[in-house]
C-alpha positions in Angstrom: 0.0 0.0 0.0 2.9 2.4 0.9 4.6 1.8 -2.5 1.3 2.2 -4.3 0.5 5.4 -2.4 4.0 6.8 -3.3 3.5 6.0 -6.9 0.1 7.7 -7.0 1.6 10.7 -5.3 4.3 11.0 -7.9 1.7 10.8 -10.7 -0.5 13.5 -9.0 2.5 15.8 -8.6 3.5 15.4 -12.2 0.0 16.2 -13.3 -0.1 19.3 -11.1 3.2 20.5 -12.5 2.1 20.0 -16.0 -1.2 21.9 -15.3 0.8 24.8 -13.7 3.1 25.1 -16.7 0.0 25.1 -19.0 -1.6 27.9 -17.0 1.7 29.8 -16.9 2.0 29.7 -20.7 0.9 33.1 -22.2 -1.1 31.5 -25.0 -1.5 28.1 -26.5 0.6 26.9 -29.4 -2.4 26.7 -31.7 -3.3 30.4 -31.4 -1.9 32.8 -34.0 1.3 34.7 -33.2 0.4 38.4 -33.6 3.9 39.7 -34.0 5.6 37.0 -36.1 9.1 38.3 -37.2 8.9 41.6 -35.3 11.3 42.9 -32.8 9.9 44.7 -29.7 12.1 46.8 -27.4 10.9 47.4 -23.9 12.2 49.8 -21.2 11.1 48.6 -17.7 12.2 49.5 -14.2 13.5 47.1 -11.7 10.1 46.1 -10.2 8.3 42.7 -9.8 6.6 42.9 -13.3 10.1 43.2 -14.9 11.5 40.3 -13.0 8.5 38.2 -13.9 8.9 39.2 -17.6 12.5 38.2 -17.5 11.5 34.8 -16.1 9.1 33.9 -18.9 10.7 35.9 -21.7 11.2 32.9 -23.9 7.5 31.9 -23.5 6.4 35.4 -24.3 8.6 35.4 -27.4 7.3 32.0 -28.5 3.6 33.0 -28.0 3.9 36.4 -29.7 6.3 35.5 -32.4 8.4 38.6 -31.6 12.0 39.0 -30.5 11.7 40.9 -27.2 14.6 43.0 -26.1 14.1 44.0 -22.4 16.0 46.8 -20.8 15.5 46.9 -17.0 16.7 50.1 -15.2 16.6 51.4 -11.6 13.9 54.0 -10.8 15.8 57.2 -11.4 17.6 55.9 -14.4 14.3 54.8 -15.9 12.9 58.3 -15.6 16.0 59.8 -17.1 16.1 57.4 -20.0 12.5 58.1 -21.0 13.2 61.8 -21.0 16.4 61.4 -23.1 14.7 59.0 -25.5 11.9 61.5 -26.1 14.4 64.0 -27.4 15.7 61.6 -30.2 14.3 61.7 -33.7 13.3 58.1 -33.3 12.5 56.2 -30.1 14.9 53.4 -29.1 12.0 51.6 -27.5 8.6 50.5 -28.7 7.1 50.7 -25.2 8.2 52.1 -21.9 6.9 51.6 -18.3 5.9 54.9 -16.7 5.3 55.7 -13.1 2.0 57.6 -12.9 3.7 60.4 -11.0 5.7 61.1 -14.1 2.6 61.3 -16.3 2.2 65.1 -15.9 5.8 65.7 -16.8 5.9 63.4 -19.8 2.5 64.5 -20.9 3.5 68.2 -20.9 6.6 67.3 -22.8 4.7 65.4 -25.5 6.9 62.4 -24.7 4.1 59.8 -25.0 1.6 59.0 -27.7 -2.1 59.1 -26.7 -3.8 55.7 -27.1 -7.4 56.7 -27.3 -7.8 56.1 -31.1 -6.2 52.7 -30.8 -8.3 51.7 -27.8 -11.5 52.8 -29.6 -10.7 50.5 -32.5 -9.5 47.6 -30.4 -12.6 46.3 -28.7 -10.8 46.3 -25.3 -13.2 46.1 -22.4 -12.2 49.1 -20.3 -14.7 48.1 -17.7 -12.4 45.2 -16.8 -9.9 47.9 -15.5 -10.7 49.7 -12.2 -11.5 53.3 -13.0 -8.9 54.7 -10.7 -6.2 52.7 -12.5 -7.3 53.9 -15.9 -7.3 57.5 -14.6 -3.7 57.1 -13.3 -2.6 56.5 -16.9 -4.2 59.7 -18.2 -3.1 63.2 -18.9 -5.5 66.0 -19.6 -8.3 63.5 -20.3 -6.2 61.4 -22.8 -5.3 57.8 -22.1 -1.5 57.8 -22.3 -0.9 54.2 -21.2 -2.6 51.0 -20.0 -2.4 50.0 -16.3 0.3 47.4 -15.9 1.2 47.2 -12.3 -1.0 49.1 -9.9 0.3 49.7 -6.4 -2.3 50.5 -3.8 -0.6 51.3 -0.5 -2.5 49.3 2.1 -1.9 48.1 5.6 -0.5 44.6 6.1 -1.2 43.2 9.6 -0.7 39.9 11.5 -4.2 38.5 12.1 -2.9 36.0 14.7 -1.0 38.6 16.8 -3.9 41.0 16.7 -6.3 38.3 17.7 -4.0 37.1 20.6 -4.0 40.6 22.0 -7.7 41.2 21.4 -7.0 44.2 19.2 -9.2 44.8 16.1 -7.5 45.7 12.8 -7.1 49.5 12.7 -9.4 51.5 10.5 -8.3 55.0 11.8 -4.9 56.6 12.4 -5.8 56.8 16.2 -6.4 53.0 16.2 -3.2 52.3 14.4 -1.2 54.4 16.9 -2.8 52.6 19.8 -2.1 49.2 18.2 1.5 50.2 17.5 2.0 51.2 21.1 0.5 48.0 22.4 2.9 45.8 20.3 6.1 47.9 20.5 8.8 45.9 22.3 12.2 47.3 21.1 14.1 45.4 23.8 13.2 42.2 22.1 13.6 43.5 18.5 9.9 43.8 17.9 8.5 47.1 16.6 5.0 48.5 16.5 4.9 49.7 12.8 7.0 49.8 9.6 6.8 52.6 7.0 8.9 54.7 4.6 11.1 57.1 6.5 14.0 57.3 4.0 14.9 60.8 2.8 13.7 61.6 -0.7 11.1 59.9 -2.8 10.4 57.2 -0.3 9.4 59.5 2.6 8.0 62.0 0.0 5.4 59.5 -1.2 4.6 58.4 2.3 4.0 62.0 3.5 1.7 62.6 0.5 -0.3 59.6 1.6 -0.3 60.8 5.2 -1.6 64.2 4.1 -4.5 62.3 2.3 -5.3 60.3 5.4 -6.1 63.6 7.0 -8.0 64.9 4.0 -5.5 67.5 3.0 -5.1 68.0 -0.8 -1.7 69.4 -1.9 -3.3 72.2 -4.1 -6.5 74.1 -4.4 -8.6 74.6 -7.5 -6.2 77.4 -8.7 -3.2 75.2 -8.1 -2.1 77.2 -5.1 -0.3 74.9 -2.7 -2.3 74.0 0.4 0.5 72.4 2.4 0.4 74.6 5.5 -3.0 74.0 7.1 -4.3 72.5 10.4 -4.8 69.2 8.7 -1.3 69.3 7.3 0.0 69.8 10.8 -2.1 66.8 12.0 -0.4 64.7 9.3 3.0 65.9 10.3 2.3 65.1 13.9 1.0 61.7 13.0 4.4 60.9 11.4 6.1 62.1 14.6 3.9 59.8 16.7 4.7 56.8 14.4 8.4 57.4 15.1 7.9 56.4 18.8 6.8 52.9 17.7 9.2 52.4 14.8 12.5 50.6 14.3 15.7 52.6 15.1 16.6 52.7 11.4 13.2 54.1 10.3 14.9 57.2 8.8 16.7 54.9 6.3 13.7 52.6 5.7 12.1 52.4 2.2 9.8 50.1 0.3 11.7 46.9 0.4 13.1 47.4 3.9 9.7 47.8 5.4 8.5 44.7 3.6 11.5 42.7 4.9 10.9 43.9 8.4 7.4 42.4 8.3 8.4 39.3 6.4 11.1 38.6 9.1 8.4 38.7 11.8 9.7 41.9 13.4 6.6 44.0 13.3 2.8 43.2 13.4 2.0 45.8 10.6 3.4 47.9 7.9 2.2 50.4 5.2 3.2 48.6 2.0 2.2 48.1 -1.7 -0.3 45.4 -2.2 1.8 44.0 -5.1 4.8 43.3 -2.9 3.1 40.5 -0.8 5.4 38.1 -2.7 8.2 39.2 -0.3 6.5 37.2 2.6 8.3 33.9 2.1 7.3 32.4 5.4 4.1 30.4 4.8 3.0 30.8 8.4 3.3 34.6 8.3 1.6 34.8 4.9 -1.3 32.6 6.1 -1.8 35.0 9.0 -1.5 38.2 7.1 -4.5 40.4 6.5 -4.7 43.2 4.0 -6.8 46.3 4.6 -7.2 49.9 3.5 -4.8 52.4 4.8 -6.1 53.9 8.0 -7.7 57.4 7.8 -8.2 60.1 10.4 -11.3 59.5 12.5 -13.1 62.5 11.0 -12.1 61.9 7.4 -13.4 59.4 4.8 -11.7 56.1 4.1 -9.4 56.0 1.1 -6.5 54.0 -0.3 -3.6 55.9 -2.0 -2.6 54.5 -5.4 0.7 54.2 -7.2 0.9 52.6 -10.6 3.2 51.6 -13.4 1.6 51.9 -16.9 2.7 50.6 -20.2 3.1 53.5 -22.6 4.1 54.2 -26.2 6.7 56.9 -26.8 5.5 59.6 -29.1 8.5 59.1 -31.5 8.0 55.4 -32.1 8.5 54.7 -35.8 6.0 51.8 -36.1 3.1 52.7 -33.7 0.8 50.0 -35.1 3.2 47.3 -34.1 3.9 48.9 -30.7 0.2 49.1 -30.0 -0.4 45.4 -31.1 2.2 44.3 -28.6 0.8 46.6 -25.9 -2.7 45.3 -26.3 -1.4 41.7 -26.4 0.8 42.2 -23.3 -2.1 43.7 -21.2 -4.5 40.9 -22.2 -5.7 38.7 -19.3 -3.7 35.7 -20.6 -0.3 37.4 -20.5 -1.1 39.2 -17.2 -1.9 35.9 -15.6 1.3 34.3 -16.9 3.2 37.2 -15.3 1.3 36.7 -12.0 2.2 33.0 -11.9 5.8 34.0 -12.6 5.9 36.2 -9.5 4.3 39.5 -10.3 1.6 40.5 -7.8 0.2 43.4 -9.8 -3.6 43.5 -10.3 -4.5 45.8 -13.2 -7.7 44.1 -14.3 -10.6 42.4 -12.6 -9.9 39.3 -14.6 -6.7 39.0 -12.6 -8.0 40.0 -9.2 -10.9 37.6 -9.5 -9.1 34.6 -11.0 -9.6 31.8 -8.5 -6.0 30.4 -8.9 -4.4 33.8 -8.6 -6.5 34.7 -5.5 -4.9 31.7 -3.8 -1.4 32.8 -4.7 -2.1 36.5 -3.9 -4.5 36.9 -0.9 -4.3 40.7 -1.4 -6.2 40.5 -4.6 -9.6 40.1 -3.0 -8.9 43.0 -0.6 -7.9 45.3 -3.5 -10.9 44.2 -5.5 -13.2 45.2 -2.7 -11.4 48.6 -2.3 -11.8 49.2 -6.0 -15.5 48.2 -5.9 -16.1 50.4 -2.9 -14.4 53.4 -4.6 -11.6 53.6 -2.1 -8.7 53.7 -4.6 -7.6 57.3 -5.0 -4.8 59.2 -6.8 -5.4 62.9 -6.0 -2.7 62.9 -3.5 -0.2 62.4 -6.4 -1.2 65.2 -8.8 -0.3 64.5 -12.4 1.6 67.7 -13.0 5.2 68.2 -14.2 6.1 69.5 -10.8 5.3 66.3 -8.9 8.9 65.1 -8.7 9.8 68.4 -7.0 6.8 68.2 -4.7 7.7 64.6 -3.7 11.3 65.4 -3.1 10.3 68.5 -1.0 8.0 66.3 1.1 10.9 63.8 1.5 13.5 66.3 2.5 11.6 68.8 4.6 9.8 66.1 6.7 13.0 64.1 7.0 14.5 67.2 8.7 11.4 67.2 11.0 11.7 63.5 11.9 15.4 64.0 12.6 14.5 66.8 15.0 15.6 69.8 13.1 12.1 71.2 12.5 8.8 71.3 14.4 5.7 70.1 12.6 4.6 73.8 12.2 8.0 74.8 10.8 8.0 71.8 8.4 4.6 72.5 6.9 5.4 76.2 6.6 8.7 75.4 4.8 6.7 73.0 2.5 4.3 75.8 1.6 6.9 78.4 0.9 9.0 76.1 -1.2 6.2 75.0 -3.4 4.7 78.4 -3.8 8.1 79.5 -5.2 8.2 76.4 -7.5 4.7 76.9 -8.9 5.2 80.6 -9.4 8.4 80.1 -11.3 6.6 77.4 -13.4 4.1 80.1 -14.5 1.0 78.9 -12.8 -0.1 82.3 -11.6 -0.5 85.6 -13.4 
């Protein structure tokens, strides 16, 4: 019986592996190859979707018929390459991945080609894309890209640890602070909360999200900065309170560091991108992880801040029809599912979020699906203007000074306001 059981187990395992390979394949061999004989050049940044693409590149080439040349760059280098590429007579890339916070800058510079006409003729079901994700890839009402890797910043928390202490998952900033205080045990290397405190873009984006948690928009209807208000001071003080329950290296902590802190079991909760849940390698921690919307101030509505990488066509692409054909093919549910199985936790379409197999692999999908359906996904805290990089860097430097003890909350928000009024004035926003 034992030998028979082992033999049957081997057969079952082989069948499961064959099934998984079949699912991971972008398209079946019988389907037509839409880009037979073409060469497609892609510029991606070093993010999970790029690593997943590298992993199944041969499969993607076999299914599409194209030779795919993939250039993967760090974040800042990606931004610079897209700008430099836009100044050439002919683009070196057919498609580029664009952070939505660059959309205003690239849109104003005419660096990207609008996709509206192609979309209208394609028959793509735009209702399969959450509205907030489509909006993230727009500039002045034009669709400049297709959502490729959305990044809602949510709260990861340890369900087992919260239950053991009888603490409910925090919905508000006050509840989060109370929970962080209850768990904080630095003498034993356990910390109440992890978040982005690193100077520059990491803290800059985090502070933009904290402002939104307290209902504070960065600009008014006339694009005058609104960074020095009572709610802005509340957001600044919230960051200062978080410091009390954070690791000692919090001022050097960015996206991956906070995820590792959680994955190593050194904190019960972190602010983190939903798509980075793959970094939790311990199955026990993953099983006991809950994913919920980012906490909001008690007197403010719930929301979840959004980041996003979109797949875009440079304006100076020579063969736009071929570039669009690949873009449409690459953002089809089949290819997106193959990327998910290869390790990418992005969720740009409902067909991915609601796929039963993928929901098992990525427990955050169901949570993000609900946030999208409830209208919680928001992007207004990351205005799509050319000055966003300056705003984010200002957030990230001024508030780093505050967290380091050089400025009070009141001084920090005042400095934010003065700096951005100067920036916006010099940019010609006001008569």
